[in-house]
N, C-alpha and C positions, 0 to 999 in steps of 0.2 A: 504493500500500500504506500510505501514511502515516496516513490516517484509521483504517484497520483496526488498525494497530499501537497507536495511541492508545487505541482501544476495547479491544483485547486487554489492554493494560496495566491499564486501569480494571477490567476483569473480573477480572484476576489479583489486584489489590489487594483488590477486594471479596471474593473467595474467601478470601484470607488473613485479612481482618478478621472474617469470619464463622466462621473456623476450619475451612474446607473445603479441606484439603490436596489431596485428589484432584482437585478442580476446578482448583486452581492448577497442579498438575502437568500437566494436559491442555493448558494454555496455555504450558508450558515445554518447551523443547528438551531431549531426553534427555541431551545433553552440556553443559548450561548451566554457566556459571561465575558464581557469586554471591558478591559481595564486599560484605557489609553493613558497617555502621559498626564492628563488632567484628572485622572481618577482619584488621586489622593485628596484633591480639593472637592471634586464633585461626586465622587463615588463611582462604583462600577456600573456599567450599563448592562441590563439583563434582558435576554430574549430579543425577539425581532422588534418589539416595541422599543426596547432600549437602543437597538441599532438605529431605528428611525429617529429617536430623540437625539442620539449622537450626531447623526447626519444633519439634522435640522440645526443643532447647536453649532456645528462646524460651518455650515452654510451661512448662518447668521453672523458668525465671528470673523470669517475669512473671505476675502475677495478671491484668493487663490489658495488651494490646498492640494498638495500632491504627495503621495507616499512614494519614496524612492528607496526601496530595500534592494540594494544591488547585490547583497550576499544572502542567499537563501540556502539553508542546509537542512537535510533530513537528519533528525536526531534519533530515528527509530521510535518504537513505542508510540506511534501515532502523534509525534511531535515534530515541529519545524521551528528552526531558529531563523529569524529574519533581521538583518542588520543594515542600516543605512541612515536615511534622514527623512524628515518631513519638511517639505518646502511650503512655506506659508507667506501670505501677504494679508495683513490686517485690513479689515473694512474700516473705512474712515481714516485711519492713520496712513495707510499705504505702505507701512513698513514691511519690508520683505526680508526673510531670513530662512536659514536652514537650521532645523533643530535635530540633534542626534536622536536616533530611534533604534532600539534593539529589543525585539519582541520574541516571545515564545508562544507558539500557536499549537493548541491541542485539537486533534481531530477525533470525531466519533462518526463511524460509518461514512467516511469520505467528506464530511462537512465540518467546518470550523465550529468547535464547541467552546473554546476558551482562547482568549488572547490577552496577554499581559505585556505591556510595553515597559521595559526596565530603563529606557532612555540610554543608558551607557552600555557599550559593548561588553565591558568587563563584568558588569552586574548580570547581564543576560547569560554570558558564558558560565559564570559561577552558578546561576540558577539552573542551568542545563547540565551542570556537573562537568564542565569542560574548562580547560585553561589553554592559553597560547603562549 
């Protein structure tokens, strides 16, 4: 299932980047737990309704939002490690920046069931039980 999980993750990111929420939801388990970078402040997003809320929050906050996880690794055990950056441009401010992003994604029956963004590569590697 490893290759399929990596490909499903890539498809999900591509869907988010093009603004296709429904395509992303088709690749996401209905009971998903999503912990993006802002989760420590706002809490985790749960289920498809949570993903819809995250998408709406993101659209409201950012004029531009793109996930660029250039390194995606199969961790086995239905998990994927994704490392890269989030490219954002704030609405109103116009400030544009890249924010480090390093996430572990857990799959259930070929769909994303959990995603936690650790922000820093080293933290995600540690959470995955890896080191470089």
